[in-house]
N, C-alpha and C positions, 0 to 999 in steps of 0.2 A: 434663838432668833437672831442673835448677832452673827452667827455663822452663815445663816441664810441671807442676811442683809449684806454681808461681806461678799458672798458668792454672787449675789445679784449685782452688786456694785462693780465687781470684777468683770462680769459678763457685759455690763453696760459700757464700761470703759474699753473693753476689747472690741465690742461692736463699733464704738465711736472711732477707735483707732483704725480699724479695717475700712470703715466708710471714708475716713480722711485719706488713707493711702489710695483707695480706689478713685477718689476724686482727683488727686494729683496725677494718678496714672491716666485717667481719661483726658485730662487737660494736656498731658504730654502726648498722647496719641493724636488728639485733635490738631495740635500744632505741628507735630513731626510727621505723622502718617495720616493725612486727612482721608485718603481712600480706605485705609484699614479702619479708621474711626467710624466711617459710615457703616461698615460691616459690624463693628462692635456695637454701635448704637442699635442697629437692626436686631442683633442678637438679644440685647437687654430688653428691648421692647417686646420681642417674641416671648421671652420668659414671662413677662408680665401678662401678655395676652393669653398665654397657655394657662396660667394659674387663675386668671379671671374667668376663662371658659370653664375650667373645672368647677369653680364656685357657682357659676351661672347654671351649669347642667345639674348640679346637686340641688339647687333651688327649684328648678323645673320638676325634677323627679320627686322631690318632697311635695310639691304642689299636686302632682298627679296622684300621689299616694293619699294625701289628706282629703282631696276632693273626689277621689275615685274616678279619675279621668283617663280615657284612652288616648292614644297618640293622635287620632284623627279629630279629637275634640279640642285640641289645643289651638291657640292663635297661630297664625302663619309663622311668625318669627321664632316662637318657641319650638314649633314643629321642625323648622329648618335647622335650628341649633342642634336639636337631638339627632337629626339626620346627619349633620356634619360630623358628629362624634360617634356615629354608628350605633345610636340607640333609638332608632326610629321605630316604625310599626312592628318590625320583627327583628330588630337589631341585626340588620343584614350585612353591613360593611365592615364593622370593627376597625374603621380607619383611625379613630381617636386612640384606641388602645395600642395599635401599632405605632402611632405617632409618639405616644407617651413612652413606650418601651425604647423607641429609637432615641428619644430625647434624654433619657436618664444618663447615659455615659457622657454626653455633651455637658449636661448640667453638673455632673461631678467634676469634670475637667475644669469647668469655669469657676469653681468655688474659690481657689486661691487667687489673690489679686492679680498676680502677673501670669498666671496660667491661662488667662483669657486669650493671650497671644496664640496659644495652640488652637483655640476655637476659631479665631480669626483665620488662621492658616487653613483649617478644614473648610471654613465657609468660602474661602477664596478659591481653593483648588478643587474641592469636591462637594459643591453645594447640594446637588441632587442626591448624592450617595449618603451623605452624613446628616443632612438637615431636613427638617420637616417644614411644612408650609408656613409656620409661625415665624421662621427665621429667614425667609426669603426676602430680598430687597424688592421694591416695586418692579425694577427691571427684570429681576429673576422670575418674578411671578408671571409676567407676560411671556418671557422666554420659555419657561417650563410648561405653562398652559398650552402654548403653541405646540411644543414638542409632544405633549400627551394627546392633543387633538389630532396631530399628524398620524399618530398610531391608530387612533379611532377612525380617522378618515380613510385609512387604507382598507378597512373592513367594510365600509359602506357598499362598495360594488358587490361584495360577496352576499350581503344581506338582500340587496335588490335582485341579484341573480337567483338566490334561493326562493324569493317571492315569485319571480317569473317562472321558475321551474315548477313550483307548486300550482301556479295559476293555469298551467297548461292542462291540468286535469279537471278544471272547472268548466262548466258549460257557458257561463257568463263571460263575455269578452272584456268587461270593464277593467279588471285588475291587470290583465295582460297588456292592455293599451296604456294603462298608467305606468307599468314597469318600463315599457318601451319608451314612453315619454321621458321618464327620469333618466334612463340610460343614454338618451340623446341630449341630456343636459337641460331639459325643461323642468320647471317647478310646477307641480300639481296644485290646483286650487283646493281650498278647504272643502268646498261643496263636493268635489270629485272624490276626496278621501272619505268624506262622510257617507257617500253613496255606496261604498264597498264595505262598510263596517260589518255587515252581517256575515261576510265571508270568513271572518276570523273567529267565529263562534264554534265551528265544527271542523272536521277533517276536510282538507289537509292542512289548514292554517290555524286551527286551535292550538294553544300552547302545548297541550299534551300529545298532539299529533305531529308536531313539527319534526323534521329530520334533525338528527343530532348535529350535523354540520351547520344547520341554520341556527340552532340553539347556541352553539359555540360562538358563531359570528355575532349574535345579539349580545352574548356575554362580554365579548371584546368591546363592543360599542359602549356598554354600560360600565366598563372598567371592572368587571367581575372576572375572576379567574375562570378560564374555560377548561382547566385541567381537573375536572371532577366527573364522576359518573353522571349520566344524563338525568337521572332522577333528581340529584341535588342541583344540577344546573337549572332545571325547570322550576324547582322550588324557589331558588334564589331569584330567578327572573320574575316569577310571580310576585314575590315579596317586594322586589325593587319597583316594579310597575305599580303595585298597589300603593306604595309609599309616595310615588310621584303623583298618583291620582289624588291622594289626600292633600298633598301640598298644593296641587292645582286648585282644588276647591277652596282651600283656606286662602290662597292668594286672591282668588276671585272675590271672596267675602271682604278681604282687606281693601282691595282695589290697587291696580297697578300704579296709580298716581301717588300712592303712599310709599312706594318703594324708592330707596336711594339708588343712585347710579351703580354703586357696588352690588347692591342686592339684585338689580335688574340683570347685570352682567352675569352674576353667579347663577341666577335662575336659567338664563339662556344656555349657559355652558353645561349645566346639569342635564338639560334636555337635548343636547347634541349639537348646539350651534356654537362655533368659536366666536366669542364676544369680546376678545381682548382688544380689538381695534374698532369696535362699534360704539356709537354714541348712545346716550341714554334713550333718546327718542327712537332710534333704530331698534334697540332692544325692546322697548315698550311696544312698538308696532308689531314686532315678531311674536311677542308673548300674547298680544291680543288675538292674533290668528291661532296660536297654539291653544289658548284657553277656549276660543270659539269652537274648536273641534273637541278638545279633551273633555270639557265639562258637559258636552252633549251625549257623550258615550255612557252607556250603562255598565 
């Protein structure tokens, strides 16, 4: 017992000493290198957020197991949390696991008190290459989301062109007219989109009948890798669309008025709108239109 007590006391003393050294080191950074200190503080908050998310996800999964709940039966925020970590309806994105693997070397580097300086250097010079979203500063979040949306936006004309090409084989002119309208820079109304919903149930616009180039363009838009056989691309697209559909219905049940500005922006961005510079009211108005269409579809 005395040996165990001595070991515990030694560990406590060592932890206290490390904490004291880290405290002095942080104060030194804040005084001497204020810009680096911002990055350091962001990194430490990111570590805390990462572990809190792991804890929260385990709690949700345990709840699902005990209550025998499926993904679509969860409240919106729990559903969205699982989607963010790639454990949604069909575990389609695996983003969280990639993030965790990417974070392990950074976490190991950051263990010694003065080795945090290396992490700061990596954050400063290679933020997108070495860091995951938990460690981005607010400014970097806007910058990187803009960059990712620019990649997505480049593919939008290809998606519309693929739609227009498929619409040429249809006897009804509505979809061709809508594609022309979009290509000229106009925004279609919800009623116009709802009117052509039936065209997407069969050839040539049903998911199983789309051209491979069209499927790859849609994968790009949804940040899914297009470098897979067509069968897997269609499966992943279907899973992702089904996941968003469940989220839409859960969001409608919760009510847009209950969402914070951050949640509103994240919901818009997931659905294809760059919301980094939009206000909460603008995001809410856009989502009202989106849900007005999405939740009517079968």
